[in-house]
C-alpha positions in Angstrom: 0.0 0.0 0.0 1.3 3.5 -0.9 0.3 6.9 0.4 -1.2 9.4 -2.0 1.4 12.1 -2.5 -0.6 15.2 -1.7 0.9 18.6 -0.9 1.6 19.8 2.7 3.5 22.6 4.5 6.8 21.4 3.2 5.7 22.1 -0.4 4.9 25.7 0.2 8.5 27.0 -0.6 8.5 25.6 -4.1 4.9 26.7 -4.7 6.0 30.2 -3.6 8.8 29.9 -6.2 6.3 28.9 -8.8 4.1 31.9 -8.0 7.2 34.2 -8.3 7.9 32.8 -11.8 4.3 33.4 -12.9 4.3 36.9 -11.4 7.5 37.8 -13.2 6.1 37.0 -16.6 2.7 38.7 -16.1 1.4 39.8 -19.5 3.3 37.2 -21.5 1.7 34.0 -22.8 1.4 31.1 -20.3 3.8 29.0 -22.4 6.6 31.3 -21.2 5.7 30.6 -17.6 5.3 26.9 -18.2 8.7 26.6 -19.8 10.2 28.0 -16.7 8.0 26.1 -14.3 9.0 22.8 -15.8 12.5 23.3 -14.4 11.3 23.1 -10.8 12.5 20.0 -9.0 9.0 18.5 -8.4 7.0 15.7 -10.0 5.0 16.3 -13.1 1.7 15.4 -11.3 2.4 17.9 -8.5 3.3 20.7 -10.9 0.3 20.0 -13.1 -2.0 20.2 -10.0 -0.5 23.5 -8.9 -0.7 25.0 -12.4 -4.3 23.9 -12.6 -4.9 25.6 -9.3 -3.3 28.8 -10.6 -5.6 28.7 -13.6 -8.7 28.4 -11.4 -7.6 31.2 -9.1 -6.4 33.6 -11.7 -9.1 32.9 -14.3 -9.1 34.9 -17.6 -10.2 32.1 -20.0 -13.5 33.6 -21.0 -12.2 37.2 -21.2 -9.3 36.3 -23.4 -11.4 34.1 -25.6 -13.6 37.0 -26.5 -10.6 39.3 -27.1 -9.0 36.6 -29.3 -12.1 36.4 -31.5 -12.2 40.2 -31.9 -8.5 40.5 -32.6 -8.5 37.8 -35.3 -11.6 39.4 -36.9 -9.6 42.6 -37.3 -6.2 41.2 -38.2 -6.8 38.1 -40.3 -8.0 38.1 -43.9 -6.1 37.9 -47.2 -2.5 36.9 -46.6 -0.2 39.8 -45.7 2.7 39.2 -48.1 5.2 41.7 -46.6 6.1 43.0 -43.1 4.8 46.5 -43.8 1.3 45.2 -44.6 1.3 42.9 -41.6 2.4 45.7 -39.3 -0.3 48.0 -40.7 -3.0 45.5 -39.9 -1.7 45.0 -36.4 -1.6 48.8 -35.8 -5.1 49.2 -37.2 -6.4 46.4 -34.9 -4.6 47.9 -31.9 -6.3 51.3 -32.6 -9.7 49.6 -32.8 -9.2 47.6 -29.6 -7.5 50.3 -27.6 -4.4 48.2 -26.9 -0.8 48.2 -28.0 0.6 46.3 -31.0 2.4 43.8 -28.8 -0.8 43.2 -26.9 -2.6 42.4 -30.2 0.1 39.9 -31.1 -0.5 38.2 -27.8 -4.3 38.4 -28.1 -4.6 36.8 -31.5 -4.4 33.3 -30.0 -5.1 34.0 -26.4 -8.0 31.6 -26.3 -5.5 28.7 -26.4 -4.4 27.7 -22.9 -0.6 28.0 -23.5 -1.0 31.3 -25.4 -3.3 33.0 -22.8 -1.5 35.9 -21.2 -0.5 35.5 -17.5 -2.7 37.8 -15.5 -3.0 38.5 -11.8 -6.2 40.5 -11.5 -6.4 40.1 -7.7 -2.7 40.2 -7.0 -0.4 37.5 -6.0 -2.2 34.3 -5.1 -1.5 32.5 -1.8 0.7 29.4 -2.0 -1.5 27.9 0.8 -4.6 28.4 -1.3 -2.9 26.9 -4.4 -1.7 23.9 -2.4 -5.2 23.2 -1.1 -6.7 23.5 -4.6 -3.9 21.3 -6.1 -4.7 18.6 -3.5 -8.3 18.5 -4.7 -6.9 17.9 -8.3 -4.5 15.1 -7.1 -7.2 13.3 -5.1 -9.7 13.6 -8.0 -7.1 12.2 -10.4 -6.6 9.2 -8.2 -10.3 8.5 -7.8 -10.9 8.6 -11.6 -8.4 5.7 -11.9 -9.9 3.6 -9.1 -11.7 0.3 -9.3 -13.0 0.6 -5.7 -13.0 3.2 -3.0 -13.3 2.8 0.7 -13.9 5.9 2.8 -14.0 5.8 6.6 -15.4 8.9 8.3 -15.4 9.7 12.0 -18.0 12.3 13.2 -20.9 13.5 11.1 -20.8 11.8 7.7 -24.2 13.3 6.5 -22.7 15.8 4.0 -20.6 13.1 2.3 -23.5 10.6 2.2 -25.9 13.2 0.8 -23.3 14.3 -1.8 -22.7 10.7 -3.0 -26.5 10.2 -3.2 -27.0 13.4 -5.1 -24.4 12.4 -7.7 -26.0 8.9 -8.1 -22.8 7.1 -7.1 -22.7 3.3 -6.7 -22.2 3.4 -3.0 -22.9 1.4 0.1 -23.0 2.7 3.7 -22.2 0.8 6.8 -21.0 1.3 10.4 -17.5 0.3 11.4 -16.2 -1.4 14.5 -15.0 2.0 15.9 -18.3 3.7 15.3 -17.1 5.3 12.1 -19.2 5.5 9.0 -17.9 3.4 6.1 -18.7 4.5 2.5 -17.8 1.9 -0.1 -18.0 3.3 -3.7 -17.5 1.5 -7.0 -14.7 3.1 -8.9 -15.0 4.3 -12.6 -12.6 1.6 -13.9 -14.9 -1.1 -12.5 -17.6 -0.2 -15.0 -18.3 -1.1 -18.6 -20.1 2.1 -19.6 -20.4 5.8 -18.4 -16.8 5.7 -17.0 -16.0 9.3 -18.0 -19.3 10.7 -16.7 -19.1 8.6 -13.6 -15.5 9.7 -13.1 -16.6 13.4 -13.1 -19.4 12.6 -10.7 -17.1 10.8 -8.2 -14.6 13.7 -8.5 -17.3 16.0 -7.3 -17.2 14.2 -3.9 -13.7 15.3 -3.1 -14.3 18.9 -1.9 -16.7 17.6 0.8 -13.8 15.7 2.5 -12.7 19.1 4.0 -15.9 19.0 6.2 -15.0 15.6 7.8 -13.7 15.7 11.3 -11.4 12.8 10.5 -11.3 10.5 7.4 -9.3 7.7 5.8 -9.5 7.0 2.1 -8.3 3.8 0.5 -8.6 3.1 -3.2 -7.7 0.0 -5.3 -6.5 0.4 -8.8 -4.8 -1.5 -11.6 -1.6 -0.5 -13.4 -0.7 -2.1 -16.8 1.4 -4.7 -14.8 -0.1 -5.1 -11.3 -2.8 -4.1 -8.9 -2.0 -1.5 -6.3 -3.6 0.3 -3.3 -3.4 3.9 -2.4 -4.1 5.3 1.1 -4.8 8.9 2.3 -5.7 10.1 5.8 -6.6 13.4 7.3 -5.4 16.0 8.2 -4.5 17.3 4.7 -4.6 20.8 3.1 -8.0 21.3 1.5 -10.1 24.4 0.7 -13.1 25.1 2.9 -15.9 22.6 2.1 -18.6 23.8 -0.3 -22.1 24.5 0.9 -24.3 21.4 1.0 -26.3 20.6 -2.1 -29.8 21.9 -2.4 -32.6 19.5 -2.2 -32.6 16.9 -5.1 -34.9 18.2 -7.8 -36.0 14.7 -8.7 -36.8 13.7 -5.1 -38.4 17.1 -4.3 -40.6 17.0 -7.4 -41.7 13.4 -6.8 -42.7 14.1 -3.2 -44.6 17.2 -4.2 -46.4 15.4 -7.0 -47.4 12.4 -4.8 -48.9 14.7 -2.2 -50.7 16.8 -4.8 -52.1 14.0 -6.9 -53.2 11.6 -4.2 -52.8 13.5 -0.9 -50.4 10.9 0.5 -48.3 11.2 3.6 -44.8 11.5 2.2 -41.6 11.8 4.3 -38.5 13.1 2.4 -34.9 12.1 3.4 -35.9 9.8 6.3 -33.2 8.6 8.7 -31.0 5.6 7.5 -32.3 2.2 8.4 -30.0 -0.5 9.9 -29.7 -3.7 8.0 -27.1 -5.8 9.9 -23.9 -3.8 9.7 -25.1 -2.0 6.6 -27.4 1.0 6.3 -30.1 1.6 3.7 -31.0 5.2 2.9 -34.4 5.6 1.2 -35.2 9.0 -0.3 -38.9 8.9 0.4 -41.4 7.1 2.7 -45.0 6.9 1.5 -47.5 5.9 4.1 -50.8 4.3 3.3 -53.3 2.9 5.8 -51.4 -0.1 7.3 -48.5 -0.1 4.9 -45.4 1.9 4.2 -43.5 2.1 0.9 -39.8 2.9 0.7 -38.7 4.7 -2.5 -35.0 5.2 -3.4 -33.9 7.3 -6.4 -30.9 5.6 -8.0 -28.5 7.4 -10.5 -25.7 5.2 -11.8 -26.6 1.5 -11.5 -25.7 -2.1 -12.4 -27.8 -5.3 -12.1 -25.6 -6.5 -9.2 -25.8 -3.1 -7.4 -29.6 -3.1 -7.5 -29.7 -6.7 -6.3 -27.5 -5.9 -3.3 -29.6 -2.9 -2.4 -32.7 -5.0 -2.5 -31.1 -7.7 -0.4 -30.2 -5.2 2.3 -33.7 -3.9 2.5 -34.9 -7.5 2.9 -32.3 -7.9 5.7 -33.9 -5.0 7.4 -37.3 -6.7 7.1 -38.5 -4.3 4.4 -40.3 -5.7 1.5 -42.1 -2.7 0.0 -39.3 -1.1 -1.9 -39.4 0.8 -5.2 -36.2 1.8 -7.0 -36.5 4.8 -9.4 -33.6 4.4 -11.7 -32.1 6.8 -14.2 -32.5 5.0 -17.6 -29.5 6.8 -19.1 -27.1 5.8 -16.4 -27.0 2.0 -16.7 -23.3 0.9 -16.4 -23.4 -2.6 -17.8 -23.6 -4.2 -21.3 -27.1 -5.7 -20.8 -28.5 -3.3 -18.2 -30.8 -6.1 -17.0 -32.9 -5.7 -13.9 -32.7 -8.0 -10.9 -35.5 -10.5 -10.3 -38.3 -9.5 -7.9 -37.3 -5.9 -7.9 -39.9 -3.2 -8.3 -38.3 -0.7 -10.6 -39.5 2.5 -12.3 -37.3 4.1 -15.0 -37.1 7.8 -15.5 -35.2 10.3 -17.7 -35.5 13.7 -16.1 -38.2 13.2 -13.5 -40.1 10.3 -12.0 -43.7 10.0 -13.2 -45.9 10.0 -10.1 -48.6 8.0 -11.9 -46.2 5.1 -12.3 -45.5 5.2 -8.5 -49.2 5.4 -7.6 -50.0 2.5 -9.9 -47.2 0.4 -8.4 -48.4 1.0 -4.8 -52.1 0.5 -5.7 -53.4 4.0 -5.4 -55.3 6.0 -8.0 -55.3 9.7 -8.3 -58.6 11.3 -9.3 -59.3 15.0 -9.0 -56.6 15.2 -6.4 -58.4 12.7 -4.1 -57.1 9.3 -3.0 -59.1 6.4 -4.4 -57.9 2.9 -3.4 
C-alpha cells in the first residue's frame, strides 16, 4: 500500500517559487511561464496540479477568448505578403481595440491555454490556497483511476453521504467497529459504460472531505502490470468545504407530485435504516393505511448493485421497496434488472402516476381512491 502524494506545508516554498515565476512573466503567454515552471525539481503530477490551481484562481479564460475572436476578426484576412502590410494591420487592430501592437500579437491566439497571457487581477495568489486546490486535483485524479474506493469517516458523515447520493454514485453505507461511517464506492474503472461521466461525478465528492472531522481514504486500482492500493488520511490541506447541495430536484418534485395528486403522507430524506452492519437510505417514505413504501432514487446502477440494495432492504425486514432508476445511467452491457425488484425508470423526473400504480393508489381529481 502506498500513500497518495498530496501537498503539505513542506511544499509551500517551491509553490511560492512557482508563483514568483508566474508573477515575473505577467502579460506574457502562459507558455513562457510553463517553460520555466518545468525546471522546478518536483513531480509532473504535483506541478500540473499547482498550475491547474493557478488557472482556477487567476481565471481569464472567458475574457481572453472574447478578445482573441475580436483580434482575429480585425487582423486576419487575405495573406499579408510583406512585413509592412502585416504591421499596418496589427496597428489598425490595436487602434480599434485600444491596446498596444504587442498586446494584439498576444491576443490573437489567447483563447488557447498556452497562449493565454498571464494575469494576476487580484494580485499574488496565496501558496497555501494553491496547495489546497492542487490537492483537490490530485485526489480527484486518483479517484478517476480507481476500481474501488473505501472511505472511513469519524464524526458527522451526513454531508458526504448526501453528496454521494445526489451524484448517483454506486455506494454502500455501513457502520465500522470503531463507530465510524464506512462508505464503499464502486470506482470508474470497474464499470463497462459511463466511465467518464461517472468519473466526473465521483470527483465532485472530493471537496466535501474538508468538512469531515477525520477520514481515511483507500482506493484500489490496476496498473498495466499489477494491482495497487493507495491510502490517504486526514489531516491534509484542502479548501473550505462547499455549501451542501440543495434538495434533489428529482426527489423534491416526486414528493410534491405524490402529495398533490393523491394526498399521500410523504416523508423526504428519512433517517437511515440499519440492515445488519449496513445502512439503507431511502429517499422517500410513502405511508398508506397499514402499509409503508420505501422509495429510493438511483442514479448510476448495475444489475448487481440493485440486487445488493434489494437484499439489504430485505435484511432490514422491508419488502415494500421501489427503485426509481435513471434510464440513461446504466453501467453494464445488458442493463438487466434483478428479479423480484420493483423498478420505475425515469429520464429527467419520475412519473408520479407510475409510482401510484405500483403502490395500488389511483389519483382522481386530487383525491385518493384505493
